[in-house]
N, C-alpha and C positions, 0 to 999 in steps of 0.2 A: 064027458058029453058037452058039446058046445051049446051055448044059448042061441036060440033061433034069431033073436034080435041082433046079437053080435054078428052072426053069420050074414044076415041081411045087410048090415052096415059094412061088411068086409073087415071087421075087427077080429083078431085072434082071441080065443078064449083060453085062459090058463086052466090046466087040469086041476082037479081037487088035490092031487098028490103034489103038484108043483107049488100050489098056494100054501098047503100045510108045511111043506119042506122049507119054504121061505120064512114063514112065521116061526117055525121051530129054530131055524138058524139065527134069526134075530133075537130070540129068547136066550140062546146060548151066548151070543155076543154080549147082550145086556148083563147076564149073570157074571161073565168073566170080567167085564169092566167094573161092575159093582164090587167084586171081590178084590180088585186091585187098587182100590181107592187109597189104601194106606192108613185108613182110620182103624183104630183098635179100641175095642171096648171090653170091659170086664164081663165075663159071663155071670149071669144071675142064677139064683136058685131055680129048681124046676118050677115051671109055671109062671116065672117072672119074665115079662117081656121088656123090662127096663134096660136091658143090655143094648138096645138099639138107639138109646138116647145120645145126647151130645157129649157126655163125659169122655175125654180121650186120655190115654195114658201117654204122657210126654216122652217117656223113655222108649216106647215101642213103636210109635208112629212117626210121621214126618216131623221134623223139628219146626217149631213155631217161632218166628222171629220175635224176640221179646219187645222190640220197638213197635210191632204191629198189634199188640194185645193191650187190653185195658183192664187194670186191676178193678175188681168188683168188691170183694169182701174176703175177710179171713174165713177159711173153711170152718174153723171152730165156732164161728158166730152163726152158722146155719144149723138149726136144730134138726136132729134126726126125726123124720116123720113130720117135718114142718118146713118153713122157709123164711126168707127175709128179702125185702125189696132193697136193692142197692143200685144207685145210678140208673133208675128206670128199668131195671131188670129184676124179675122175681127168681131168686135162686132157691131151689128146693133140694132136700136131701131125703128122698123117700126111704132109702135104705142106708145104713151107716157106710160112709165112704163113697157113695154113689150120688153125684150131683147132676141136676138138670137145671136148665134156665129157660125162661120165657120172657117176652116183652111184658112188662107189668101193666099194660093197658088192655082192657077188655075189647075184643074185636067188634063188639056191638056198637058202643059209642065212645070208646076210649077212656072209660072210667078206670082210675087206678085200682089195681087188684091188691089184696093183702095176702098174707101167708095162708097156706092150706090148713084145713081142720079135718081130721080123720080122713085124709087122702083126697079131699075135694077142695078146689079153689072156687070160691063163690064171689061173683061181682056184687059189691055192696049196693049198686044202684037198681039193677033190674033182675038180680038173682040168677044170671046165667051161671052154670056150673061146669067145671072142667076137672078132668082127672089129673091129680098131682104128678103121677109118674111119667105122663107123656103129653099133657096139655090137651088131650082130646075133649071135644064138646060132649057133655053129658046131658045138658038141658039148656034150652034157649031162654031168651030171645036171640042170643047170638046165633049166627048161622055157620060158624066154623070154629075150630079149636084155636088154642093160643099159638102165637108165633114163637117158634123155637129160636133160642139164641145159643150158638155154639160156645162152649166153655172148656177150659182146661184147668186142672188143679196142679199147681206147681209150688213146691216149698210151703205148703199150708195155705196158699192163697188161691182163690177162684178168679180166673181171668176170662174176660170175653175175648174170643179170637175172631 
């Protein structure tokens, strides 16, 4: 059914079916392009959504030019269930062998963050709190989560890519 205002202006009105078909087509296109990104992550245990983080398996994804990556820290130096700040990046290991990384500056006022405690990263200045596994904001005054940093583990070393 056409909108009376559009008819008065001489504008064609798309049918509900045409609009929904177009939106559905875009969704399929987006899903296909997202699946073909080449990034590979390890599956997590049931109920664990950390598989969508930035850890990539170098042998199964696109190769990363060694000259374009920055060495951050030895993987063994990052405690399981904790983290370490290296070169301005907070590298965490929420589950053994699973690494995530975030800019080590609180998005509220840029205060340097420390390692997580009991799964939570807390800003020492104003107590903004972030979830260790994905950097999501739990409590302000910050208004957004932590900035993710893509990393790869290769030869026992965590690299920023």
